[in-house]
C-alpha positions as CSV (number, residue, x, y, z in Angstrom):
1,M,-0.2,0.2,-0.5
2,D,1.2,3.6,-0.7
3,E,-0.1,5.9,1.3
4,I,-2.2,4.7,4.7
5,T,-5.2,6.6,6.6
6,V,-6.9,6.2,9.3
7,G,-10.3,4.7,9.0
8,E,-9.5,3.3,5.2
9,L,-10.3,-0.6,5.1
10,V,-7.6,-2.8,4.9
11,S,-6.7,-7.3,5.0
12,V,-4.4,-8.3,7.7
13,A,-1.9,-11.1,6.1
14,G,0.5,-12.1,8.5
15,G,1.1,-15.4,11.6
16,G,-2.0,-16.6,11.0
17,P,-4.9,-16.5,8.7
18,V,-5.8,-12.9,6.6
19,L,-8.3,-11.1,8.9
20,D,-10.3,-7.8,8.0
21,G,-9.4,-4.7,9.5
22,V,-9.7,-0.8,10.1
23,V,-6.6,1.3,10.2
24,F,-6.3,3.0,13.7
25,D,-3.3,4.8,13.9
26,T,-0.3,5.1,11.9
27,P,2.5,6.0,14.9
28,S,5.4,5.1,12.4
29,S,6.3,4.9,8.9
30,S,7.3,0.7,10.4
31,K,3.5,0.6,12.2
32,V,0.2,0.7,12.0
33,V,-2.5,0.4,14.3
34,V,-5.2,-1.5,13.3
35,A,-8.2,-2.8,14.7
36,V,-8.7,-6.4,13.6
37,V,-11.8,-9.1,15.2
38,D,-9.6,-11.7,16.8
39,P,-12.1,-15.2,16.0
40,K,-10.7,-16.3,19.9
41,R,-11.0,-12.6,21.6
42,G,-13.0,-10.1,19.7
43,P,-12.2,-6.7,18.7
44,L,-8.9,-5.5,19.6
45,F,-6.0,-3.0,18.2
46,R,-2.6,-4.8,17.0
47,T,0.1,-3.1,15.6
48,V,1.2,-4.6,12.7
49,S,4.0,-3.7,9.7
50,P,2.3,-1.8,6.7
51,T,3.9,-4.4,4.6
52,A,1.8,-6.8,6.2
53,L,-1.6,-4.3,4.6
54,T,-3.8,-4.7,1.8
55,A,-6.3,-2.2,1.0
56,R,-10.3,-4.0,0.5
57,E,-13.0,-2.8,-1.6
58,Q,-16.2,-4.1,0.6
59,E,-17.2,-3.7,4.2
60,G,-16.6,-7.1,5.9
61,P,-19.1,-8.7,8.5
62,H,-17.3,-7.9,11.7
63,D,-16.6,-3.6,10.9
64,R,-19.8,-2.3,12.7
65,A,-18.1,-4.0,16.0
66,L,-13.9,-2.4,14.7
67,Q,-15.6,1.2,13.7
68,Q,-17.6,0.8,18.0
69,L,-14.1,-0.3,19.0
70,I,-12.3,2.9,17.2
71,R,-15.3,4.8,18.5
72,R,-14.5,4.5,21.9
73,T,-11.0,3.9,22.8
74,P,-9.2,7.0,23.1
75,S,-7.3,9.6,20.1
76,P,-3.8,8.5,20.4
77,A,-0.9,11.1,21.5
78,H,2.1,10.5,20.1
79,V,5.5,12.0,20.9
80,A,5.7,15.2,19.4
81,A,2.2,16.3,21.4
82,R,4.1,15.3,24.7
83,A,7.3,16.5,24.1
84,A,5.2,20.2,24.1
85,S,4.3,19.8,27.5
86,S,6.6,20.9,30.5
87,S,8.2,18.2,32.7
88,Q,5.7,19.1,35.5
89,G,2.8,17.3,33.5
90,G,1.8,20.2,32.0
91,R,0.6,22.3,35.1
92,S,1.2,25.3,33.9
93,G,2.2,28.1,36.8
94,F,3.9,25.6,39.4
95,K,7.3,25.5,38.9
96,R,8.3,23.6,42.3
97,G,7.2,20.5,43.9
98,A,5.6,21.5,47.7
99,T,6.6,22.3,50.3
100,H,7.0,19.9,53.5
101,R,3.7,20.7,55.6
102,T,4.8,21.2,59.4
103,T,2.8,20.0,62.0
104,G,2.3,23.2,63.9
105,R,4.9,22.3,67.1
């Protein structure tokens, strides 16, 4: 596949039977997170290589469950987005940790 976009219908090959899936995220050029339906465990996410994916045209019987899994999962936060936050976890205005609280003696 040339360019992989989020929400694209794909078939995942490798390591077993070919599974129908929906692209959830592309964290890097060598990884793609795909929602698939495992016959034993149900809908879940798998990280695969882009070379293991092929585009598919028609919707499969499990696409509704995959869309629901994607809808209820929070969107991924990438390293670039996290690097913009401060070392205090994004708490602006708090430059130092809290001091020790005395007991009042």
